[in-house]
C-alpha positions as CSV (number, residue, x, y, z in Angstrom):
1,X,8.6,-12.8,23.3
2,X,7.7,-10.5,20.1
3,X,4.7,-12.0,18.0
4,X,6.2,-13.6,14.6
5,X,5.6,-11.5,11.8
6,X,5.8,-13.6,8.5
7,X,7.2,-11.4,5.3
8,X,7.1,-12.4,1.7
9,X,8.7,-10.5,-0.6
10,X,7.5,-11.3,-4.1
11,X,10.2,-10.7,-6.9
12,X,9.6,-9.1,-10.1
13,X,5.9,-7.5,-11.0
14,X,2.9,-9.4,-9.4
15,X,-0.3,-9.5,-11.8
16,X,-3.3,-7.7,-9.7
17,X,-5.0,-10.7,-9.6
18,X,-2.5,-13.0,-8.3
19,X,-1.9,-10.5,-5.9
20,X,-5.5,-10.5,-4.7
21,X,-5.8,-14.2,-4.7
22,X,-2.9,-14.6,-2.6
23,X,-4.2,-12.0,0.4
24,X,-7.5,-14.0,0.1
25,X,-5.6,-17.1,0.7
26,X,-3.6,-15.8,3.3
27,X,-6.6,-14.0,5.2
28,X,-7.8,-17.7,5.4
29,X,-4.9,-19.1,6.7
30,X,-4.1,-16.4,9.4
31,X,-8.3,-16.9,10.3
32,X,-7.5,-20.7,10.8
33,X,-4.4,-20.0,12.7
34,X,-2.3,-21.8,10.2
35,X,0.2,-19.2,9.5
36,X,1.2,-16.1,11.6
37,X,0.5,-12.4,10.6
38,X,1.8,-11.9,7.1
39,X,3.2,-8.8,5.1
40,X,3.2,-9.2,1.7
41,X,5.7,-6.7,-0.4
42,X,5.3,-6.9,-4.1
43,X,5.2,-4.3,-6.7
44,X,2.3,-4.3,-9.9
45,X,2.4,-3.9,-13.4
46,X,0.1,-0.8,-14.2
47,X,-3.4,-1.4,-12.7
48,X,-6.1,1.2,-11.4
49,X,-8.4,-0.1,-8.4
50,X,-11.4,1.5,-6.8
51,X,-12.9,1.2,-3.5
52,X,-16.3,-1.0,-2.8
53,X,-18.0,2.3,-2.7
54,X,-15.8,4.6,-5.0
55,X,-17.3,6.8,-7.9
56,X,-16.2,5.6,-11.5
57,X,-16.1,9.1,-12.4
58,X,-12.9,9.0,-10.4
59,X,-11.1,7.3,-13.5
60,X,-10.6,9.9,-15.6
61,X,-9.1,8.0,-18.9
62,X,-11.6,6.5,-21.7
63,X,-11.8,3.0,-21.6
64,X,-10.1,2.8,-25.1
65,X,-7.0,4.6,-23.6
66,X,-6.8,1.9,-20.6
67,X,-7.1,-0.8,-23.1
68,X,-4.7,0.8,-25.6
69,X,-1.9,1.2,-22.3
70,X,-3.3,-2.6,-21.1
71,X,-4.1,-1.0,-18.1
72,X,-7.2,-2.9,-16.0
73,X,-9.5,-1.6,-13.6
74,X,-10.1,-3.5,-10.3
75,X,-13.0,-2.9,-8.1
76,X,-12.2,-4.2,-5.1
77,X,-13.1,-4.8,-1.3
78,X,-11.2,-1.9,0.6
79,X,-12.5,1.6,1.4
80,X,-11.3,4.8,-0.7
81,X,-11.4,6.0,-3.9
82,X,-9.3,5.3,-7.2
83,X,-5.6,4.1,-6.5
84,X,-3.0,4.0,-9.4
85,X,-0.4,1.1,-9.3
86,X,2.8,0.7,-11.6
87,X,6.2,-0.4,-11.1
88,X,8.4,1.4,-9.1
89,X,5.6,1.9,-6.3
90,X,6.3,-0.1,-3.4
91,X,3.1,-1.7,-2.3
92,X,2.4,-3.5,1.0
93,X,-0.7,-5.9,2.2
94,X,-0.3,-6.6,5.8
95,X,-2.7,-9.3,7.1
96,X,-3.2,-9.0,10.3
97,X,-5.3,-10.3,13.4
98,X,-6.2,-7.2,14.9
99,X,-8.2,-8.6,17.8
100,X,-5.1,-10.4,18.8
101,X,-3.3,-7.2,19.0
102,X,-6.3,-4.9,20.3
103,X,-6.3,-2.7,17.5
104,X,-9.3,-1.2,16.1
105,X,-9.6,0.5,12.7
106,X,-8.6,3.9,13.2
107,X,-5.4,3.1,15.3
108,X,-4.7,0.6,12.8
109,X,-4.9,2.8,10.3
110,X,-2.6,5.5,12.0
111,X,-0.1,2.9,12.6
112,X,0.2,2.1,9.1
113,X,0.8,5.9,8.0
114,X,3.4,5.9,11.0
115,X,5.2,2.7,9.1
116,X,4.8,5.0,5.9
117,X,6.0,8.3,7.9
118,X,9.1,6.1,9.0
119,X,10.1,4.2,5.8
120,X,10.0,7.9,4.1
121,X,12.6,9.2,6.9
122,X,14.8,6.1,6.6
123,X,15.4,7.8,3.2
124,X,15.4,10.9,4.4
125,X,12.3,12.3,3.1
126,X,10.2,14.3,5.4
127,X,6.8,13.0,5.5
128,X,3.9,13.9,7.4
129,X,0.0,13.4,8.0
130,X,-2.6,16.0,7.0
131,X,-5.4,16.1,9.4
132,X,-8.8,14.8,7.9
133,X,-7.1,13.1,5.1
134,X,-5.6,9.6,5.1
135,X,-2.5,8.8,3.6
136,X,1.0,10.3,4.2
137,X,2.2,13.8,2.6
138,X,5.6,15.7,1.7
139,X,6.2,18.9,3.8
140,X,5.0,20.7,0.9
141,X,1.6,18.4,0.6
142,X,1.9,16.4,-1.8
143,X,0.7,12.8,-1.5
144,X,3.3,10.1,-1.2
145,X,2.0,7.1,0.5
146,X,-1.3,5.6,0.2
147,X,-3.9,3.4,2.1
148,X,-6.8,1.6,2.2
149,X,-8.0,-1.5,4.4
150,X,-10.5,-4.0,4.6
151,X,-11.2,-6.0,7.9
152,X,-12.9,-9.5,7.9
153,X,-13.8,-11.0,10.9
154,X,-10.9,-9.0,12.7
155,X,-8.6,-9.9,10.0
156,X,-7.3,-7.0,8.1
157,X,-6.1,-7.1,4.4
158,X,-5.4,-4.8,1.5
159,X,-3.2,-2.1,2.9
160,X,-0.4,0.6,1.6
161,X,1.2,1.8,-1.3
162,X,4.3,4.2,-1.2
163,X,5.6,5.6,-4.2
164,X,9.7,5.1,-4.7
165,X,10.4,5.7,-8.5
166,X,7.1,5.3,-10.4
167,X,6.2,7.0,-13.6
168,X,3.6,9.4,-11.9
169,X,2.0,10.2,-15.2
170,X,-0.1,7.5,-14.8
171,X,-1.8,9.3,-11.8
172,X,-3.2,11.2,-14.9
173,X,-5.7,8.5,-15.3
174,X,-7.6,9.0,-12.1
175,X,-8.8,11.4,-9.3
176,X,-6.3,10.2,-6.7
177,X,-7.8,9.3,-3.5
178,X,-10.6,11.6,-4.5
179,X,-8.3,14.3,-4.2
180,X,-8.5,16.8,-7.1
181,X,-5.9,19.4,-6.0
182,X,-3.5,17.4,-4.8
183,X,0.2,16.5,-6.2
184,X,2.2,13.4,-6.1
185,X,5.3,12.6,-5.3
186,X,8.1,9.7,-4.9
187,X,11.3,9.2,-3.1
188,X,13.0,9.6,-6.2
189,X,12.4,13.6,-6.2
190,X,14.2,13.9,-3.2
191,X,17.2,10.8,-3.4
192,X,19.3,10.2,-6.4
193,X,19.7,7.8,-7.0
194,X,16.4,6.4,-6.2
195,X,16.6,3.2,-3.8
196,X,16.7,0.1,-5.3
197,X,12.9,-1.8,-4.9
198,X,14.7,-4.6,-2.9
199,X,16.1,-2.3,-0.3
200,X,12.9,-0.3,-0.4
201,X,11.1,-4.0,0.5
202,X,13.5,-4.6,3.6
203,X,13.3,-1.3,4.7
204,X,9.7,-1.9,4.8
205,X,9.8,-5.1,7.0
206,X,12.3,-3.7,9.3
207,X,9.8,-0.4,9.8
208,X,6.3,-2.2,10.2
209,X,7.8,-4.9,12.6
210,X,9.1,-2.2,14.8
211,X,5.9,-0.2,14.8
212,X,3.9,-3.2,15.4
213,X,6.2,-4.5,18.1
214,X,7.1,-7.7,16.2
215,X,9.8,-9.8,14.8
216,X,9.9,-10.2,11.0
217,X,10.3,-13.6,9.7
218,X,11.3,-14.6,6.1
219,X,10.1,-18.2,5.1
């Protein structure tokens, strides 16, 4: 029997603090065996996150501009540099017991990238890896999907962000993932009209379950 993947699709916009709190609660629940592996799918309002060792210089916008636009900055536990989240971007937080799946960090990251590539393919957007870089890119080399993870006692959290139809101008406030000369892209650059976020979440749940050999369940 396939392992169960509990999928939580949050509606509307989820404040970053609320999403982070839900992740930590779910990590504890997965560790204790109270819930199965869980994939949280959501959208955030505009927010910048910095990995635990990220250079603060990765935030280009001055504090007064961020305050004026209502954009908070959070330093969090994941690896990686500055990342921007906003409406129109699909964010996925897989909370996975990697020991049970016999997955190391490198293989897990590779599989998350495969999930993003296959989601893009479902919308007829060719996407690929670039050797030496983390994330997923268009054939022209623009970055369309990012990821950053944290593993605590074998359980993963944080995860991926895939640009469906966001306003990409917000990326001007940061050096995205530390890449100074890489343009950003979104599914809506290739597909018109852009797929609704509800459909993107449904596709993401299906693809994630397939890639990891699991059965999606929707409580």
